[in-house]
C-alpha positions as CSV (number, residue, x, y, z in Angstrom):
1,X,104.6,87.3,118.8
2,X,102.3,86.2,116.0
3,X,99.6,83.6,115.7
4,X,98.1,82.0,112.6
5,X,94.7,80.5,111.9
6,X,93.6,78.5,108.8
7,X,90.7,76.7,107.3
8,X,91.7,74.8,104.2
9,X,93.4,77.2,101.9
10,X,92.2,80.3,103.9
11,X,94.7,81.7,106.3
12,X,95.2,84.8,108.5
13,X,98.0,86.1,110.7
14,X,97.6,88.2,113.8
15,X,100.3,89.8,116.0
16,X,99.9,90.1,119.7
17,X,101.0,93.8,119.5
18,X,97.7,95.6,119.1
19,X,95.9,92.4,118.1
20,X,96.9,93.6,114.6
21,X,95.7,91.8,111.5
22,X,98.9,91.3,109.5
23,X,97.8,89.0,106.7
24,X,94.8,87.3,105.1
25,X,95.1,85.0,102.1
26,X,92.9,82.5,100.1
27,X,94.7,80.0,97.9
28,X,98.0,82.0,98.4
29,X,96.3,85.1,97.0
30,X,96.4,88.1,99.3
31,X,93.2,90.0,100.2
32,X,94.9,92.4,102.6
33,X,98.0,94.6,102.2
34,X,100.6,93.0,104.5
35,X,104.0,93.6,106.0
36,X,106.8,91.3,107.1
37,X,106.4,89.2,110.3
38,X,108.2,90.8,113.2
39,X,108.1,94.3,111.8
40,X,106.0,97.2,113.0
41,X,102.8,97.7,111.1
42,X,103.2,100.6,108.6
43,X,100.6,103.3,108.0
44,X,98.3,101.9,110.7
45,X,97.9,98.7,108.8
46,X,95.6,96.2,110.5
47,X,95.2,98.3,113.7
48,X,92.4,98.0,116.2
49,X,90.9,101.3,117.2
50,X,89.3,101.3,120.7
51,X,87.8,103.1,122.6
52,X,87.7,105.7,119.8
53,X,88.6,105.5,116.1
54,X,90.3,108.2,114.2
55,X,91.0,111.5,116.0
56,X,90.0,113.5,119.1
57,X,90.5,117.2,118.3
58,X,93.2,118.7,120.4
59,X,93.3,115.6,122.5
60,X,90.6,117.1,124.7
61,X,87.0,116.2,125.4
62,X,84.3,116.9,128.0
63,X,82.6,114.4,130.2
64,X,80.5,115.0,133.4
65,X,81.1,118.7,133.2
66,X,84.9,118.4,133.2
67,X,87.4,118.8,130.4
68,X,89.6,115.8,130.0
69,X,93.1,115.8,128.5
70,X,94.1,112.7,126.6
71,X,97.6,111.8,125.6
72,X,98.7,113.6,122.4
73,X,99.6,110.7,120.1
74,X,99.6,112.7,116.8
75,X,102.0,115.5,117.7
76,X,102.0,117.2,114.3
77,X,98.3,117.9,114.6
78,X,98.0,117.9,118.4
79,X,95.3,115.2,118.4
80,X,94.7,112.0,120.3
81,X,94.6,109.3,117.5
82,X,93.1,105.8,117.2
83,X,92.4,104.9,120.8
84,X,94.4,103.2,123.5
85,X,95.0,99.6,122.5
86,X,96.9,99.5,119.2
87,X,100.4,99.5,120.9
88,X,99.4,97.2,123.8
89,X,100.4,93.6,124.1
90,X,97.3,91.5,123.9
91,X,96.9,88.1,125.6
92,X,95.9,85.1,123.5
93,X,92.9,83.6,125.4
94,X,91.8,81.1,122.9
95,X,93.5,79.6,119.8
96,X,92.0,77.0,117.6
97,X,92.8,75.9,114.1
98,X,90.4,78.4,112.4
99,X,89.9,81.0,115.1
100,X,91.7,83.0,117.8
101,X,90.6,85.4,120.5
102,X,92.9,88.0,122.0
103,X,92.2,90.3,124.9
104,X,93.6,93.3,126.7
105,X,92.6,95.2,129.9
106,X,92.9,98.9,130.0
107,X,92.9,100.7,133.4
108,X,92.2,104.4,133.7
109,X,94.5,106.5,131.5
110,X,95.1,110.3,131.3
111,X,91.9,111.8,130.0
112,X,90.2,108.3,130.1
113,X,88.6,107.5,133.4
114,X,86.9,104.2,132.3
115,X,88.6,100.8,132.8
116,X,87.5,98.3,130.2
117,X,88.4,95.0,128.6
118,X,88.6,94.6,124.8
119,X,88.5,91.4,122.9
120,X,89.2,90.5,119.3
121,X,88.1,87.3,117.7
122,X,89.4,86.4,114.3
123,X,87.9,83.5,112.4
124,X,88.4,82.1,108.8
125,X,86.2,79.9,106.8
126,X,84.2,79.5,103.6
127,X,83.1,83.1,103.7
128,X,86.6,84.4,104.2
129,X,87.6,86.4,107.4
130,X,85.3,87.4,110.2
131,X,86.5,89.9,112.8
132,X,84.5,90.3,116.0
133,X,85.1,93.2,118.5
134,X,84.1,92.9,122.1
135,X,84.2,95.7,124.8
136,X,83.3,95.3,128.4
137,X,82.9,98.2,130.8
138,X,84.9,97.3,134.0
139,X,84.0,100.5,135.8
140,X,81.2,101.8,137.9
141,X,80.0,104.5,135.5
142,X,78.5,104.4,132.0
143,X,81.3,104.4,129.4
144,X,80.9,106.2,126.0
145,X,83.1,104.7,123.3
146,X,83.6,104.0,119.7
147,X,85.2,101.1,117.7
148,X,87.1,101.0,114.5
149,X,89.7,99.1,112.5
150,X,92.3,100.0,109.9
151,X,92.6,97.3,107.2
152,X,93.9,97.9,103.7
153,X,91.8,95.4,101.7
154,X,93.4,94.1,98.5
155,X,91.4,92.9,95.5
156,X,93.3,89.6,95.1
157,X,95.6,89.7,92.1
158,X,93.8,92.8,90.6
159,X,95.7,96.1,90.6
160,X,94.1,98.5,93.2
161,X,94.4,101.5,90.8
162,X,92.3,99.6,88.2
163,X,89.5,98.8,90.6
164,X,86.2,100.6,91.3
165,X,85.7,101.5,95.0
166,X,82.0,101.3,96.0
167,X,80.9,102.6,99.4
168,X,77.6,102.0,101.2
169,X,77.8,105.6,102.6
170,X,75.1,108.2,102.1
171,X,76.9,111.2,103.6
172,X,80.3,112.8,103.6
173,X,81.9,114.5,106.6
174,X,84.1,117.5,105.7
175,X,87.4,117.5,107.5
176,X,89.9,120.3,108.1
177,X,92.8,119.3,105.9
178,X,95.4,120.5,108.4
179,X,94.0,119.0,111.6
180,X,92.0,116.1,110.0
181,X,89.0,116.7,112.3
182,X,85.5,117.7,111.3
183,X,85.0,121.2,110.0
184,X,81.2,121.0,109.5
185,X,78.2,118.6,109.6
186,X,77.9,115.6,107.3
187,X,76.2,116.3,104.0
188,X,74.3,113.9,101.7
189,X,76.1,112.3,98.8
190,X,75.0,110.3,95.8
191,X,76.1,106.6,95.5
192,X,79.9,106.5,95.7
193,X,81.5,104.3,93.0
194,X,84.8,105.6,91.7
195,X,87.9,104.3,89.9
196,X,90.7,104.4,92.5
197,X,93.2,106.0,90.2
198,X,90.8,108.9,89.8
199,X,90.5,109.8,93.5
200,X,92.7,111.0,96.3
201,X,91.0,110.4,99.7
202,X,91.6,110.7,103.4
203,X,87.9,111.2,104.0
204,X,85.1,110.2,106.4
205,X,81.8,108.9,105.1
206,X,78.7,108.2,107.1
207,X,75.1,107.0,106.9
208,X,76.3,103.5,105.7
209,X,73.3,101.5,104.7
210,X,73.0,97.7,105.0
211,X,72.1,95.6,102.0
212,X,69.4,93.0,101.7
213,X,71.5,90.6,103.9
214,X,71.5,93.1,106.7
215,X,75.2,94.0,106.3
216,X,77.0,97.1,105.2
217,X,79.1,96.4,102.1
218,X,82.1,98.3,100.8
219,X,83.7,96.8,97.7
220,X,86.9,97.1,95.7
221,X,86.5,95.4,92.3
222,X,88.3,95.2,89.0
223,X,88.6,92.8,86.0
224,X,91.2,90.7,87.9
225,X,89.1,90.1,91.0
226,X,87.9,92.0,94.0
227,X,87.2,92.1,97.7
228,X,84.1,92.8,99.8
229,X,84.6,94.5,103.2
230,X,81.3,93.9,105.0
231,X,80.2,95.1,108.5
232,X,77.3,94.9,110.9
233,X,75.0,97.9,110.7
234,X,76.4,99.5,113.8
235,X,79.5,100.4,111.7
236,X,77.7,103.4,110.2
237,X,80.9,105.2,109.3
238,X,83.9,104.5,107.1
239,X,87.2,106.4,106.7
240,X,88.8,105.9,103.3
241,X,92.5,106.6,102.7
242,X,94.2,106.2,99.3
243,X,98.0,106.5,99.7
244,X,100.1,106.5,96.5
245,X,101.9,103.4,97.6
246,X,102.2,100.9,100.4
247,X,105.5,99.6,101.7
248,X,106.6,96.4,99.8
249,X,103.8,96.7,97.2
250,X,104.0,98.5,93.9
251,X,101.1,100.7,93.0
252,X,98.4,102.3,95.1
253,X,96.5,101.0,98.1
254,X,93.2,101.7,99.9
255,X,92.5,101.7,103.6
256,X,88.8,101.1,104.2
257,X,88.3,101.6,107.9
258,X,84.9,100.5,109.3
259,X,83.9,102.7,112.3
260,X,81.0,102.9,114.6
261,X,81.3,106.7,114.9
262,X,82.9,109.6,113.1
263,X,86.2,111.4,113.8
264,X,86.0,113.4,117.0
265,X,82.9,111.6,118.2
266,X,84.0,112.0,121.9
267,X,83.3,115.7,121.4
268,X,80.3,115.6,119.0
269,X,78.6,112.7,120.6
270,X,77.6,111.4,117.2
271,X,76.9,107.7,117.2
272,X,78.8,107.0,120.4
273,X,78.0,103.7,122.1
274,X,77.4,103.7,125.8
275,X,78.1,100.6,127.9
276,X,76.8,100.5,131.5
277,X,78.8,99.1,134.4
278,X,79.7,95.5,133.7
279,X,77.9,95.6,130.3
280,X,79.4,93.8,127.3
281,X,79.1,94.9,123.7
282,X,80.1,93.2,120.5
283,X,79.9,93.5,116.7
284,X,81.6,92.1,113.6
285,X,83.0,93.0,110.2
286,X,84.8,90.9,107.7
287,X,86.6,90.4,104.4
288,X,85.2,88.2,101.6
289,X,87.0,87.6,98.2
290,X,85.1,88.3,95.1
291,X,85.3,86.4,91.9
292,X,86.9,87.8,88.7
293,X,84.5,89.6,86.3
294,X,84.1,88.4,82.8
């Protein structure tokens, strides 16, 4: 099932499978790579990544002195990938003209002894699209977790390959190219601003710094327009993936994935969030169109 929200000429579409963000447009101009209604999301498009983003190495992690075995959801690499909610059917708990909230409750799962409830609120307005994550610990023990999302922002009518990708990151996390899990500590980098056609990335970046408005900003901008993916400061990490193509769209694409923690954080402990019994956590990110340059 799919639901739609709108405010004037600003619209978004969300599927109840995974609370997946399928489309976002302003004045019929797409600011998100999309896919046909009723079809499975390709390449992780629009996925919600809870209670961990990215990968858990070997689908194993330690908690309370025990080694826990998660379900292997990336068989080629033997990892547990992108959390527990992206293939679940979410309940629509509120649906207004310009906003919608979906929720799912996850009981204990193999390797995950913490029941929790996740909510997603999508809202459109003058600023564009705002996405708010909520996580509530339903268990009796403190719950470590991370949150992420997997959008492919699109710079309006501009060609992605002709755009400059600018990241708010100050570090780069090296990944093992075969297993796609960290191979060493994060290292400092200079300001990242690169023409998309000149880079090939499936990389994790950290130390994301907020701007003067208190938000983290990653932008994709070219002569024909652009898009700003902003996030609350808790989204200190971002995974960037530049496939050569996206189904149904000529030319390149860019996944800019805001994350509260790095890949394999359940093992490293880096930037994990902890919610106590009954505690609720929330944070937001969003997508704002940018005007054409002159």
